[in-house]
C-alpha positions as CSV (number, residue, x, y, z in Angstrom):
1,M,11.7,15.6,-55.5
2,P,14.1,12.8,-54.6
3,F,15.0,12.4,-51.0
4,T,18.2,10.9,-49.8
5,S,18.5,8.7,-46.7
6,R,20.8,9.9,-44.0
7,T,21.5,6.5,-42.3
8,K,24.4,7.7,-40.2
9,D,22.7,10.8,-38.8
10,R,19.0,10.1,-39.1
11,A,16.6,12.7,-37.5
12,A,14.9,10.8,-34.7
13,S,12.7,13.5,-33.1
14,R,10.0,15.8,-34.4
15,F,9.6,19.5,-33.9
16,E,6.3,21.2,-34.8
17,M,5.9,24.9,-35.4
18,R,3.0,27.1,-36.4
19,L,3.2,29.2,-39.6
20,T,1.0,31.5,-41.4
21,T,-0.2,30.5,-44.9
22,S,2.1,33.0,-46.5
23,E,5.1,31.8,-44.4
24,R,4.5,28.2,-45.4
25,V,4.2,29.2,-49.1
26,Q,7.5,31.1,-48.8
27,F,9.2,28.1,-47.2
28,R,7.8,25.8,-49.9
29,E,9.0,28.1,-52.8
30,E,12.5,28.4,-51.3
31,A,12.8,24.7,-50.7
32,D,11.6,23.9,-54.2
33,L,14.2,26.4,-55.6
34,A,16.9,24.7,-53.7
35,G,15.6,21.2,-54.5
36,I,15.3,20.1,-50.9
37,S,12.4,19.5,-48.4
38,I,11.0,22.2,-46.1
39,S,12.5,20.3,-43.1
40,E,16.0,20.3,-44.7
41,L,15.6,24.0,-45.5
42,V,14.7,24.8,-41.9
43,R,17.6,22.7,-40.5
44,K,20.1,24.4,-42.8
45,R,18.8,27.8,-41.8
46,A,18.8,27.0,-38.1
47,F,22.4,26.0,-38.2
48,S,23.5,28.8,-40.6
49,K,24.5,26.4,-43.4
50,T,24.7,27.5,-47.0
51,I,21.7,26.9,-49.2
52,H,22.4,26.6,-52.9
53,A,19.6,27.0,-55.5
54,A,19.4,23.8,-57.6
55,T,18.9,26.0,-60.7
56,D,22.2,27.8,-60.1
57,L,24.1,24.5,-60.0
58,V,22.4,23.4,-63.2
59,M,23.3,26.7,-64.9
60,I,26.9,26.5,-63.9
61,R,27.2,23.0,-65.2
62,E,25.6,24.0,-68.5
63,L,27.9,27.0,-68.9
64,R,31.0,24.9,-68.3
65,R,29.8,22.4,-70.9
66,L,29.3,25.1,-73.4
67,K,32.7,26.6,-72.7
68,D,34.3,23.2,-73.3
69,W,32.5,22.8,-76.6
70,S,33.5,26.2,-77.8
71,R,37.1,25.5,-77.0
72,L,37.0,22.2,-78.9
73,I,35.4,23.8,-81.9
74,Y,38.0,26.5,-82.2
75,A,40.9,24.1,-81.5
76,M,39.6,21.8,-84.3
77,S,39.3,24.7,-86.7
78,G,43.0,25.6,-86.2
79,K,42.2,28.8,-84.4
80,A,43.3,27.8,-80.9
81,Q,44.8,31.3,-80.2
82,L,41.5,32.8,-81.2
83,A,39.7,30.4,-78.8
84,E,41.8,31.7,-75.9
85,Q,41.0,35.3,-76.8
86,W,37.3,34.5,-76.9
87,R,37.6,32.7,-73.6
88,Y,38.9,35.7,-71.8
89,R,36.5,38.1,-73.5
90,D,33.5,35.9,-72.8
91,T,34.5,35.5,-69.1
92,E,34.6,39.2,-68.7
93,T,31.2,39.6,-70.5
94,L,29.7,36.9,-68.4
95,G,31.1,38.4,-65.2
96,T,29.7,41.8,-66.1
97,A,26.3,40.3,-66.9
98,I,26.2,38.5,-63.5
99,L,27.7,41.1,-61.2
100,G,26.8,44.2,-63.1
101,D,29.1,46.9,-64.3
102,G,30.1,48.0,-60.7
103,N,27.9,51.1,-60.5
């Protein structure tokens, strides 16, 4: 896991806390999912900052890449209008898959 240096606002003091084994495992799993250290996870939670899962960001980037490729393929095949229809249909399908059908 790569760590970035925060030269302007470097943490200068230590804070220790006791955790059960299961709590530490849970912190480790959540930090790994977000791609950050346990310390960074605790700091973000303590100050109510948003924590994004690294896998979500990777998935969003990949979906955008695939969308761009599909538009290019349809545009090159002379079916640009069809590409727009597919774009809206796929957006609705993807939204339904992510958010559910509203029930």
